[in-house]
N, C-alpha and C positions, 0 to 999 in steps of 0.2 A: 170432526171437531172444528170449531171456528174461533178465531181470535179477532175481536172487534175493537177498533179504536173509536173513541167518542169524537163527534164532529169538532169540538173545540180543540182537542189534541191534534187532530189531523190538520186543522188550520194553522196551529202553531208550528208544527213540523214543516209545513210547506213554506211558511215565512222564513224560517231559519234556513231551509234548504237553498233558497234562491239568493240569499244574502251572500256577501263576500266575507271570508272566503267560502267557496262552495263546499269544500271538504267532501267531494263526491256526493253532493246532496245529503250531507250528514250520514254517509254510508247508507243511503236509501232509507232515510228516516229510521235507522237502526232497529227499533222494536218491530216494525212491520216486516222487515226482511227476516229477522229472526223467527217471526211467526210463520212466514212462508216456508222456511227451511225446516221448522219443527213439525209442521202439520201438512202431510201429503194429501189429505183428503180435500178439505176446503179451508181456505183462509180468507176472511173478509176484512176489509178496511172501509170505514165509512168516510166518504169524501166531504169536503167543506160544503157547508150549507149555503144556499143562495135564494134570493126571492124568486118565486114562480112567476114567469112572464106569460103573456098571452100566446096562444098557438101561432106558429109561423104562418105568414101569409104568402110564402113562396109558392110558386106553381107546383103542382103534384109531381112527385118523383117519377121517373120513367117506370114503365110497367113492371120491370124486374125487381123493384124495390118497394118495401112497405116500412114506413117509419112511424114512430109514435109522435103525433103532432101535439100531444098534451105536455111535452117537455118545455122547459123555458126556451124562449126564442134564441136563435143563433146570434152569436157575437158578430160584429161588423166584418170580421175576417172569415166568417163561416164556421167557427168553432161551435159545435152543439153536441156535447157528449151525451151518452145514454144516462139513464137514472141508475141502472145497475149493470156493470160490465162483468161478464164471466170470462175468465181466461182458462182455456183448456190446454194444459201442457203435460208432457210425460215426466212428472217429477220423480218417478221411479221407473225402473226398467232400463233397457239398453239405450234409450234416447235421453236419459236424464242429464248426462254430461252436456249435450248440446242444448238442452232446455234451460240450463242454469243461466248462461249469459243472456238468452232471450228474455227470461223472466226479469233479470236485473235491469236490462235496458228498458223494459216496459215500466218497471217501478221508478227508474230514474226520470222518465217522462212524466209519470203520474205525480211524483213529488215535486217536480220542477214547475208544474202548472199552478199558477197563482189564482186562476179563475175557478169557477165551480167545477168540481170533479165528481164522478159517479162513485157509488159504492162499488168496491172492487172485490171480487171473489175468485180464488184460484181453485181449480178442480184437476185432480190427477187422472190422466188418461192411461197411465202405465204403458204407453206406447203401443197399444193394441186397438184393433177395431172395436172389440167388445167393450174395452175400457172407455173408449171415446163415446160410444153410444150411451153408456151408463152416465158418464160425466155430463154429456149434453142434456140428457133427460132430466138429470138432477138440477142442472143450472136453470132450465126452463121452469121446472116445478118450483124453484126457489125465487122466481121473479126476475131473472135476467132479461133485459130488453135488448141486449146486444152481446155477441160472443166473439172473442178473439181466440184463434186456434181451431183445430189442433195443429201439431207440428209435423208428424210423420206422414208420408205419402199414403200408407195404408189407412191411417187414421182419417185423412182427408177424404179418401174414397168412401169410407164408411159414412161420412157425413153428407157427401155430395149425391148420394143416390136418391134423395128426396128433397123437395123444397124446404128451405129453412124457415122455421117458425118465427124467428126474429133475425135481424141483419147479422150476418156472419162474415168475419174476415179470417179465412183460413190461412195458416202460415206455411203453405206449400201448395203446389199445383198437383191435383190428382190425375188419375188416368181418364177421368171424365170431366166435362166442362162444368164450371160452377153453376149450380141451379139458381133459380130465382131467389133474390134476397141474400145472395152470397157473393163474396169476392175472394180471389185467390192471390195471396201476396207471397212472393218468394224471391230469393236471390238467384234467379234462373239463369243458366248459361245462355238460353235463347235470347234473353234481354241483352246480354253482353255482345253476342254476335250481331244482333240487329243494330245495336248502338255503334259497334265498330264499323259496320257497313255504312251507316249514315255519316259517321265521322269521315270516312274515306271519300264518299260520294261528294261531300261538301268541298273536298279538296281536289275534285275532278279525277280521282283515282278509281277507275272502273274495272281494270284488269288486275286481279289480285292473285298472288301466289300464296298458297296456304302451306304451313308447316304444322302438322298435327301429330300428337303422341298417341292418338286413338283412345284416350280415356273417355268415359261417358260424357263428362262435362265438355271436353274438347269437341267431340262429335256433335253434340247438341248446339254448341256455339257456332261451329262451322256450318251446320245445316241452316241456321238462322241467317248467318252472313250471306250464304249462297242465295237464299231466297230473296233477301232484300236487294242484293246486287242485281239479280235477274229482273226484279220489278222495275229497275231503273236503268236497264240497258247495259249492265255490267256482267261480269262473270268471274268465276274462279278458273284461272288458266291452267293450273295444275295443283295437285296436292301431294306433298312429300311426307311419307311416313317416318316419324322420328321415334326410334325405339331405344330404350335404355338411358341410363344417366350419362353415358359417354357415347353418343350416337356416332355412327361411321361418318366419314367425310362426305358431305353433301355438295361440295363445290362443283363437281361436274354436272350434277342434276340442276343445281341453281343456275349455272351458266346456260344449260340447254333451255330452261324455262325462259330465261331472259332473251335468248335468241329466237324464241318461237314467234310465230306470225303475229299474235296479238301483243307480244311484249308483256312487260310487267310494270304496272304503275305503283304497286304497293305490295307489302308482305304482311300476312296475318299469321301470328305465332300462337297457336293453341297448344302451347307446351309449357313446362315448368321452367322456373328461372335458372336452375342449375343446367338444364338442357340448353337453354338460350345462351348461356355463357360459352358453351362449346361451339355453338353455331354462329354467334355474332361475328367472329373473325372470318368465317367462311362466307357470310353474306357480303362482307367488305371485299374479300378477294374476288368474288363473283361480280362485283360492280353494283350491288344492291343497297349499299349502305346509305346512299343519298335518296333512296325512295322512302316514303313513309313506312315505318315499321310499327304496326299496332298489334297488340296481343290481347288475350283474355286475362282474367284475373288469376289464372293458373301461374302466370309469370311471377307473381309475388311469392310463390312457394319455392323453397330452396335458395332464398336470398337473405340478405341482412348483414353482410360483411362488405363494407364500402370498398375495401381494397380489392375484393374479388368482383364486385358488381360494377366497377367502372366501365367494364367492357359493354355493359348494357345501356350506357348513356345514350339518350335520344329515343329509346324505344318507349312507346306510349301504351298504357294499359288502363282498363277501367278499375275504379276503386270506389270507396265510400267517401262522400264529401267530408265527413267527420275526420277521417284518417289523414286527409290532406291539410288539416288545420282550419277548414272552413267552420264557421259557427253553425250550430244546429239548435236554434231556438233556445230552450232553457237548459240544454245539455252542456255541462262544463267541458273544457277541452279534454281531448283524449289523454294527453300527458298527465293531467291531474286525476282523471277518473282511474286510469290504469295504475297509478301509484297507490290508490286506496283500495281498489277492488280487483281481486285476481280474475274475475270473470270478464274483465275488460282488457286483458293483456294478450299480446300475441295474436294468434289466429282467432281467439274468442272475441276480439274486439269487433269483428265483422258481425257476429251474431248479436252482440250487445247493441250495436247500431241498428240492427234489424228489429230487435225488440223495442227500441225507442220509437222507431217508425211505425211499428204495430200500434203503439199508443197514439201516435199522431193520427193515423188513419181512423182509429176509433172515434176520435173527437171531430174529425172533418169528413167522416164517411158520407153523411147526407149531402154536404156541400159538393163533394166530388161527384156523387151520383146524380145530383140534380143539374149540375153544370159540367158536362163531360169534357169540355175544353179546358177546365181549370186544373191546376196542379198545386202541390205543396212541396216546399223544399224541406227534406228530411235529412237524417244523418247518413243515409245510404245514397241519396241523390234526389232528383225531382220525381215526384210520384203523381200518377193520375190513374183513373179507373177507365178501362176500355169497355166497349159495349158488351163484350162477352163475359165481363166480370173479372177479368185478369187485371191486377194492379201492374201497370207498366212503369218501369223504373229507368230514368235517364241517368246513368252513373256520372260521377265526376271522373276526371282523367288525370293520371299522374305519369311521371317519367323519372328517369334517373339522371342525376347531375353529379358528376364526381363520385358516383357510386351511391349517392343518397337519393331516396325517393322524395320528389318535390311535385307540387301541383303543375299540371300542364297549363300554361297561361292562356292559350288560345282556345281552350275547350271548356264548355260549361259543365253543369252537373249539379 
């Protein structure tokens, strides 16, 4: 079943959504969100109409991409949306809870855009490879000229085993590389580890001590950190395993690492915030409190009480630009959106920002693909598309001050 809004209504909703006050983009233009929630098969929304311009005169896209050049010409900033955007999400099944904030973030971007918007259709993948294949086939048959999704890794693998018929922005990285005409966008731990290494290298910190709790996200971020350091003459001097919510005293091991031949220029914490609260005093006793202390986004877990988190003051970690208070184009502030929408609260806010950036990528995909050195500032950070089709994210950085999370002033994102 499909629920379709007429072009004039869509335009009216958009105008009201971007006006003050935002009221969380009028609860994502109310009726459209209700339709998405009510119809798990396909929900369509017709975007605002606009004059058809001449085909783009830009040079041909690199060989891995094929775009529809009969669309209206790109705006001066590179915005050139598709005519019909299909969004493949698991709106039922085990991944439905994670899909909800992604869906709402994408709708926030859609209704916040005042320029021409595509027809928008949602397809339920049910979180399975078979469901993804069916949803994709139906989207193509119904005229989609660009696809966003799917979300699950198994779903992405199902889509990445053959070239994409239309440009695709998958919302995860599969076990295989993105094929031609496809990009993979995710909040990958590898991006965080790579960004942390670059953050430290810019500060001449090349010999890094790692504290890791061994979780999958921690291991992946540490591997990326190690690789980037090695490329630039640095190294991980030691890795300490941190186990449990109240890890054993690591002071002797920390002191031994500091006394080692290479010394320690910085500490990387691939651990959760509650674990870091136990270890922060030990870092101080060992003489490492004055070294740069940078962590993965895991640090944000198990925190939120200022009186307990003061011990974390000065530790830097990657986060989403939106959560630090930075503006994200047409997206209202996090405090306002989270007040109105449950899917933008707590840990879901990260996925909401991710969904918003999925919308941004859909509108700027051709621009980013044609000009590989270009980037756009989204809610999760600065985004660009690498030659292998992966969307690379430069996160924003935050730290604690008096127990409260604040932007890190000397780091971009």
